[in-house]
Every structure is written in C-alpha cells, then in structure tokens.
C-alpha positions, 0 to 999 in steps of 0.5 A: 447760663451763658457760661454753660452754652459756650462750654457746650459749644466749645466741647462740640467743636472740639469734638469735631476737630477730633473726628475730622483729624481722625478720618483724615489719611496721614501723609504716608497713607496718602502717598501709599494711595498715590503711588498705588494708583500711579502704577495701575495707570501706567501698567498697559494690562491695568490702565483701563482699570477703574480702581479707587485706592484707600490706605488707613495705617498701611491697610490698603482697600481696593475698589471698582472695576476692572475688565479681566481676571487677569488685571485683577490680580494684577492690580492686587499685586501692585497694592501688596508690593507697595512700600509701606502697605501691610494689608490689602483688601482687594474689593474690585470685581471684574465686569460681567462681559469680560467674564463671559468671553471665550478664550479665542480658538487656537490657531489651526495646525497645517498640515504638511504638504505631501511631497511630490513623486520622483521616478528617478532615471534607470527606472525600468517601464515594461509595456506592451505594444498596442500594435505591430512595428518593424524595420519594414513595415515602420517609418522613421518618425512614426508614433506608436502607442503602448500599455504599462504592464507593471506598475511602478513603485517609488519609496513604497508608493505606487506611482505609475499603475498598470495600464497606463498608456504611453507613446514612443517613437520610431527613431529609425526604421531600415529594412533589411536587404535579401543578400546584403544590407543591414535591417535596423529599428530603433524604438523610444518612448516619449510620453507617458499618462499618469492620472489624466494627465500626460507627462513627458518623458525620455528613455534610452533607445532600443536598438535591434539590428539584423544583418544580411543572409550568412551574417546571422548574429544568433541562433535562428530559434528559440522561445518563451522566457529563454528567447526573450532573454536571448533577444535582450543580448541581441538587440541593442548592443548595450544602447538601450534597454533589454526587450521583455521577455514575456512568454509568446513575445520572445518566440515571434521576435526571434523568428523574425530577426533571426530567419535570413530574409526576414525583418524585424518585427515586434508584433502586437502584444510584444513585451519591451523594457525601456529605461528612463534616462532622466527623472520623471516628477508627478504630483502628489497622489492626492493631487 
C-alpha cells in the first residue's frame, strides 16, 4: 500500500514537471518577446502603447491597447518584421476616445492680396473747369477746381471714374497789353480725389500764350472740334498737354486767344487735357 502511494505521488510530480516545462516559453520565444517589446517602446508612434507580447514556437500574440489606428498598424508591423516570428495574431484594440477624435481641419488657404493700381506717367486726364480762368482774371498761385470728363482705365480696370474732382494751380498768369506785351496763362493739376481719398499728382503744364496786336500766331476764328485741335497746336508749344477739343469749348477759347485786344480765357465747362508727368499709385478697388 505504501509503495502504491509513493508511486502515485511520483507520477503526479512528474506530470507537473512536464506541464511546467511545456508551458514555459523557450529561450528563442523569450528573445522574440523581449525584442518586440523593446522596439515598440523605442518607436515614437508606439512608445505610449500598452501592449503585451507572447510568443510560442515563433507564433506571436499581441494584446493590449493602443491610442491610434496608426499605432496599432505599426505594432503589428514590428512583430511581423521580427526575426524568428512565423505568425502574428494581433488582438490589440484602439482606445475609444482616440477613434472618436475628428481629423484636424486643413489649414486655411490665404487668398492673394490684390495689388495696387499704378496709373503710369503719360496718362491723359481730360477734365472740365468748374470755374473760368484767364490771363487777366486769374493770379499766379491761384487754385482752381475741375472734374474728370472721361474715366481712366489701367489694364482693363477702372482706376479713376469720371466725375472725380481734382484741383489745379495757376502757375503763371500775365495779362496781354493792348499794343505790346505777351499774354500768358500756365496751368497744372496738383491733386485728385478718388474713392473719398485725395492724392497728390504731378502733370505737365498747360501753357497758353498770345502776343500783342499785329503779332497774332493763328487765325482769329474757329469752333467745335477743329477749333480745339487748332488751339492744341498754339497753346503750349509742346510744353504741356493739348487742350481738349469738346464741342463748344474750343470756339470760346479761340475767340479769346486770337482777337487782338482780348486775353486768354478758359470759361467754365471748358475741356482741358493734362498728362501725368509721374505715376499715380492707387489702392486696389476693394480697399
């Protein structure tokens, strides 16, 4: 009886040793487990993952939680690339709060800022006088007002609308004598208002002269467009812009300039054309 009991105890111990040895991972499996865990901890994308690694005969099982789907894929990739691993069973799960987070919105696309409008030098500004000016009635340094008769466009965009107000200066005014002495009237524009803002401008001067009796430089009559063109050749002598040839404006000017005893007179509503001698920079239309 005692022999039987001893034999039974020995059998139980032997079975326990066999089971313990079979369930314990081999040195190779332990090396695989340790290597995978080291690589997961060293990878920036997976270092915060709570992953357990088990290996049996090269068959790797991954359990635990990761924070993002990308981290889950990276852990599985590390296990599959481990030397000695023959299969990988990925049982890891992604934390719910990480799955619920929406993707960050794309950065806003900045629209290109509109560029300013530059009205180049040489651009013609055709204006109408708001009051009369003349060689006898005006004084040097006097200011006069005008309105733009025609819009100015640059590159297909309207830079200065018609009706814009501008101001000018009588650069020189000298009355003509009855017998001798030359009459002179020199004008220029100094500023223009666009969109409620006033900008300084520079224009070529508009020079008009008339000599004393017996020394007239052109015929004494004319009118309409032809009269305006004729004055453009006389008044200025190439120093400034031509006088506008709108109907009605030329006729009155011809009479004042060409008649022996009369002075140079530009009545109100006369159309004159000045040229910019320096570019004018304006803000974009939206500003």
